[in-house]
Every structure is written in structure tokens, then in C-alpha cells.
C-alpha positions as CSV (number, residue, x, y, z in Angstrom):
1,X,-128.7,-70.3,33.9
2,X,-128.7,-72.2,37.1
3,X,-125.5,-73.8,38.2
4,X,-125.7,-77.5,38.6
5,X,-124.8,-79.1,42.0
6,X,-123.1,-82.3,42.4
7,X,-123.7,-85.1,45.0
8,X,-121.9,-83.4,47.8
9,X,-124.3,-80.3,47.1
10,X,-121.1,-77.9,45.8
11,X,-121.9,-75.8,42.9
12,X,-119.9,-76.4,39.5
13,X,-117.8,-73.6,38.8
14,X,-116.8,-72.0,42.2
15,X,-113.6,-72.7,43.9
16,X,-113.7,-74.6,47.2
17,X,-113.6,-72.3,50.1
18,X,-110.2,-72.1,52.2
19,X,-109.6,-71.1,55.7
20,X,-106.6,-69.2,55.1
21,X,-104.2,-72.1,56.6
22,X,-100.7,-72.6,55.2
23,X,-100.1,-75.8,53.7
24,X,-97.1,-76.0,56.3
25,X,-97.5,-74.6,59.5
26,X,-95.1,-74.0,62.4
27,X,-95.4,-75.8,65.6
28,X,-96.3,-73.4,68.6
29,X,-93.4,-74.7,70.6
30,X,-91.0,-73.9,67.5
31,X,-89.5,-70.2,67.4
32,X,-87.8,-68.8,64.3
33,X,-84.4,-67.9,64.5
34,X,-85.3,-64.0,63.9
35,X,-88.0,-64.2,67.0
36,X,-85.1,-65.9,68.8
37,X,-83.0,-62.9,67.9
38,X,-85.2,-60.3,69.0
39,X,-85.8,-61.9,72.5
40,X,-81.9,-62.3,72.9
41,X,-81.6,-58.4,72.0
42,X,-84.6,-57.4,74.6
43,X,-82.9,-59.2,77.4
44,X,-79.9,-57.5,76.7
45,X,-81.5,-54.1,76.7
46,X,-83.5,-55.1,79.9
47,X,-80.1,-55.5,81.4
48,X,-78.9,-52.5,80.3
49,X,-81.5,-50.5,81.5
50,X,-81.4,-52.1,85.0
51,X,-77.7,-51.2,85.1
52,X,-78.3,-47.6,84.0
53,X,-81.1,-47.4,86.8
54,X,-78.5,-48.6,89.4
55,X,-75.9,-46.1,88.2
56,X,-78.4,-43.0,88.3
57,X,-79.2,-44.0,91.9
58,X,-75.7,-44.4,93.1
59,X,-75.0,-40.9,91.2
60,X,-77.7,-39.4,93.2
61,X,-76.5,-40.7,96.4
62,X,-72.7,-39.3,95.6
63,X,-74.5,-36.1,95.1
64,X,-76.3,-36.1,98.3
65,X,-73.6,-36.8,100.1
66,X,-71.0,-34.7,98.4
67,X,-73.2,-31.9,98.9
68,X,-73.4,-32.5,102.6
69,X,-69.5,-32.1,102.6
70,X,-69.6,-28.6,100.7
71,X,-72.4,-27.4,103.1
72,X,-70.1,-28.1,106.2
73,X,-67.2,-26.3,104.8
74,X,-69.2,-23.3,104.2
75,X,-70.1,-23.5,108.0
76,X,-66.4,-23.4,108.9
77,X,-65.2,-20.3,111.2
78,X,-62.0,-19.1,112.7
79,X,-63.2,-20.9,116.0
80,X,-63.9,-24.5,114.2
81,X,-62.1,-24.6,111.0
82,X,-59.6,-27.4,112.0
83,X,-62.0,-29.6,113.5
84,X,-64.9,-29.1,110.9
85,X,-62.2,-29.8,108.0
86,X,-61.2,-33.0,109.7
87,X,-65.0,-33.8,109.5
88,X,-65.4,-33.1,105.9
89,X,-62.4,-34.9,105.0
90,X,-63.7,-38.0,107.0
91,X,-67.3,-37.5,105.2
92,X,-65.6,-37.1,102.1
93,X,-63.8,-40.5,102.5
94,X,-67.0,-42.2,103.3
95,X,-68.5,-40.9,100.1
96,X,-65.5,-42.4,98.1
97,X,-65.7,-45.9,100.1
98,X,-69.5,-46.3,99.9
99,X,-71.0,-44.3,97.4
100,X,-68.6,-44.0,94.9
101,X,-67.3,-47.8,95.2
102,X,-70.8,-49.2,94.8
103,X,-71.0,-47.0,91.3
104,X,-67.5,-48.5,90.2
105,X,-68.5,-52.1,90.8
106,X,-71.4,-51.6,88.0
107,X,-69.0,-50.8,85.4
108,X,-66.6,-53.1,83.3
109,X,-64.6,-52.1,80.2
110,X,-66.5,-49.9,77.9
111,X,-69.2,-49.5,80.3
112,X,-67.7,-46.5,81.5
113,X,-68.1,-44.6,78.5
114,X,-71.6,-46.3,77.5
115,X,-73.2,-45.5,80.8
116,X,-71.2,-42.1,81.6
117,X,-74.2,-39.8,81.3
118,X,-76.0,-41.7,83.9
119,X,-73.1,-41.3,86.6
120,X,-71.6,-38.1,85.6
121,X,-73.4,-35.8,87.6
122,X,-72.4,-37.4,91.0
123,X,-69.0,-37.6,89.8
124,X,-69.0,-33.9,89.0
125,X,-70.4,-33.1,92.6
126,X,-67.5,-35.2,94.3
127,X,-65.0,-33.3,92.2
128,X,-66.5,-30.1,93.5
129,X,-66.6,-31.4,97.2
130,X,-62.8,-32.6,97.1
131,X,-61.6,-29.4,95.4
132,X,-63.4,-27.0,97.8
133,X,-62.0,-28.8,100.8
134,X,-58.7,-28.7,99.4
135,X,-58.9,-25.1,98.7
136,X,-60.0,-24.6,102.0
137,X,-57.4,-26.6,103.7
138,X,-54.2,-25.6,101.6
139,X,-55.4,-22.7,99.3
140,X,-54.7,-24.5,96.2
141,X,-56.5,-26.6,93.2
142,X,-56.5,-30.3,93.8
143,X,-55.3,-31.9,90.5
144,X,-56.9,-34.7,88.3
145,X,-53.7,-36.9,89.2
146,X,-54.1,-36.5,93.0
147,X,-58.1,-37.2,92.9
148,X,-57.5,-40.4,90.8
149,X,-54.8,-41.4,93.2
150,X,-57.3,-41.6,95.9
151,X,-59.5,-43.7,94.1
152,X,-56.6,-46.3,93.5
153,X,-58.2,-48.8,96.0
154,X,-61.4,-48.8,94.4
155,X,-61.9,-51.6,91.7
156,X,-64.4,-51.8,89.2
157,X,-65.9,-55.2,88.0
158,X,-63.1,-56.0,85.9
159,X,-60.8,-55.3,89.0
160,X,-59.4,-52.1,87.2
161,X,-58.8,-48.9,89.1
162,X,-61.7,-46.4,89.0
163,X,-60.8,-43.2,88.0
164,X,-62.7,-39.6,87.4
165,X,-62.6,-38.8,83.5
166,X,-61.2,-35.6,82.4
167,X,-64.6,-34.0,81.4
168,X,-65.9,-34.7,84.6
169,X,-62.9,-33.1,86.2
170,X,-63.5,-30.2,84.2
171,X,-67.0,-29.6,84.8
172,X,-66.4,-30.3,88.5
173,X,-63.8,-27.5,88.6
174,X,-66.3,-25.2,86.7
175,X,-68.6,-25.7,89.5
176,X,-66.1,-25.2,92.2
177,X,-65.7,-21.5,91.4
178,X,-69.3,-21.1,92.5
179,X,-68.4,-22.3,96.0
180,X,-65.2,-20.1,95.8
181,X,-67.3,-17.3,95.4
182,X,-69.3,-18.1,98.5
183,X,-66.2,-18.5,100.7
184,X,-65.4,-14.9,99.7
185,X,-68.5,-13.6,100.6
186,X,-68.3,-15.4,103.8
187,X,-64.6,-14.0,104.2
188,X,-65.8,-10.4,103.8
189,X,-68.8,-10.6,105.9
190,X,-66.5,-11.9,108.6
191,X,-64.2,-9.0,108.2
192,X,-61.3,-10.9,106.4
193,X,-60.8,-9.1,103.3
194,X,-57.8,-11.0,102.3
195,X,-60.0,-14.3,101.6
196,X,-61.9,-12.3,98.8
197,X,-58.5,-11.5,97.3
198,X,-57.1,-15.1,97.3
199,X,-60.3,-16.3,95.8
200,X,-60.2,-13.8,93.1
201,X,-56.6,-14.8,92.1
202,X,-57.9,-18.5,91.9
203,X,-61.1,-17.9,89.9
204,X,-59.2,-15.5,87.5
205,X,-56.6,-18.4,86.6
206,X,-59.4,-21.0,86.7
207,X,-61.5,-18.9,84.3
208,X,-58.3,-18.3,82.2
209,X,-57.6,-21.7,81.8
210,X,-61.1,-23.0,81.2
211,X,-61.6,-20.3,78.3
212,X,-58.4,-21.7,76.5
213,X,-59.8,-25.4,76.4
214,X,-61.5,-26.4,73.6
215,X,-65.3,-27.0,74.2
216,X,-66.5,-30.5,75.4
217,X,-68.5,-31.3,72.6
218,X,-70.0,-34.2,74.3
219,X,-71.0,-32.1,77.1
220,X,-71.4,-28.5,75.3
221,X,-74.7,-27.3,77.0
222,X,-72.7,-28.1,80.4
223,X,-69.7,-26.5,79.3
224,X,-71.4,-23.3,78.3
225,X,-73.6,-23.0,81.2
226,X,-70.5,-23.5,83.8
227,X,-68.3,-20.9,81.6
228,X,-71.0,-18.3,82.0
229,X,-71.3,-18.9,85.6
230,X,-67.6,-19.0,86.2
231,X,-67.5,-15.6,84.7
232,X,-70.5,-14.2,86.7
233,X,-68.6,-15.6,89.9
234,X,-65.3,-14.0,89.0
235,X,-67.2,-10.5,88.5
236,X,-68.8,-10.9,91.7
237,X,-65.5,-11.4,93.6
238,X,-63.8,-8.9,91.7
239,X,-66.8,-6.5,92.8
240,X,-65.9,-7.8,96.6
241,X,-62.2,-6.6,96.1
242,X,-63.2,-3.2,94.7
243,X,-65.6,-2.7,97.3
244,X,-63.0,-3.7,100.1
245,X,-60.1,-1.5,99.0
246,X,-62.3,1.5,97.9
247,X,-65.0,1.6,100.4
248,X,-63.6,-0.8,103.2
249,X,-62.8,2.3,105.6
250,X,-66.3,3.6,105.2
251,X,-68.9,0.6,105.7
252,X,-68.7,-2.3,107.9
253,X,-67.8,-5.7,106.3
254,X,-71.6,-7.1,106.5
255,X,-72.8,-4.2,104.3
256,X,-70.3,-4.7,101.9
257,X,-70.8,-8.4,101.7
258,X,-74.2,-7.6,101.0
259,X,-73.5,-5.8,97.6
260,X,-72.5,-8.8,96.1
261,X,-74.4,-11.5,98.0
262,X,-75.1,-14.6,95.5
263,X,-78.6,-15.3,94.8
264,X,-80.5,-18.6,94.7
265,X,-79.8,-19.2,90.8
266,X,-76.1,-19.3,91.5
267,X,-76.7,-22.6,93.2
268,X,-75.1,-25.4,91.4
């Protein structure tokens, strides 16, 4: 049976079509509270990401300039030791006053620990450079207290003194052993066997202390790698001392040094 149509041409028994428009529509100029909250969170995340990128860049600059200090120390000889050490200390102060200061000004309050992974590599490299210079100059380990005292004039965004954290100091000292091993190699090659003995005593003490410390769980992978590298450096220096004392009268220093020369894989 055919459906009858009304005057307007609409078939009886059928519902009128709708366009899917809600009876109550939100104006395009209005914004729901949830949407506004998401936009606020998005802006905060953008600010955090931009700060993290600046910290990563500052950390890379600290790393680059700290490595230059370490390379300069390895060029020391008996003829230029005093002048080279003075220049290395000036360069280290420049890194502290320029790159580290720029890094510190990005931090405020909990930002230090929130963004620590972004700038930790640079601070570890700075610790490595500072402790290397101190050992070559005075034959001792630069303590964390002494290191942080040198940062007293560097303030963060909240005008608080900037400090190196305990994990960064420990991991930086772990890298120091590789530089000490290289100094021992250079000392033996230069006909100074006493250098290897002094370095051996230092690395042995550091490794013993390093082994007794609890693992840094937040840096567990770095901790294991540095611990293994420290042991390798100790074995190489102990081998050097053995060769010097047992075969020192049979071979020239250059040949002895070649027996335990470090490879490219030892670079930190």
C-alpha cells in the first residue's frame, strides 16, 4: 500500500530527517575547561622541552671544552709542565665561568634533579678534567667539597650556589682512572717508571673505594661500564709496573710502554 503524502510532500509514517546537530551548540569562540587545561599542559611541556634542549646544548659545550683541558694535560713534558698546568687551570676556570654558569642559570629548585640527565654528561666530563689537573699538579684526588667550593660564585636561577651532585662526581672520578692510565703510559715511555707506580697506587685505591660503594641505581648502566673500565685500567697499569721492575733493564722504555698501550676503545 502506498504511503499518503501531506501537503508538504512528506510521507506519513517516516520521521523527519535531522542533520545531526545538537540542539545546544557551543560557540566557536568558547572553549571547554578540559580543552583549556590541555592547552595549558601543552604550553608547560613546550617550555620544559625547550629548557631541556638548552641544557643539552650547554652540557655538550662543557664536555667539549673540558676535553680540551684534558688533552692539554696529556701534552705535558718535563720542559713545559709548569706553563702547561697554568694554562690548563685558566682554561678550566673559563669553562666554569662560561659554560657551567650558562648551564646553572637554567636551573631552579627541583629543576636540578628533573633535568639532571640532560646535563649530567657535561658535569662528569668537567669532574674528570678538574681531577686530572689536580692529580698532575699535586698528586692527589680533588674532593667533592673542594670542587663545589670552586662553584660558590656560580648561582642558579634562584640565586642559590650551583653544586656538582654526588653521582656525577663519582662517575666523573670513574673516568679519571682512564686518564691516569694514559699518564702512566706516557711516563714509562718518557723514562719515568715512578709515574706508573704512583698511578697504580691511586687507581688501586679508587677501585677499592668504588667497589665498596652501593650501585647508583639511577645510573646503573653507567656505573657498571665505568667499574669495568676502571678495572681494565688498573690491570694495565699493574702490568706496566711489573714490566718496569722485571724487564726494565732489558728493554727500552718505549718498548715497555707499547706492551700495555691503550687502544681507541679505552677512550671515555
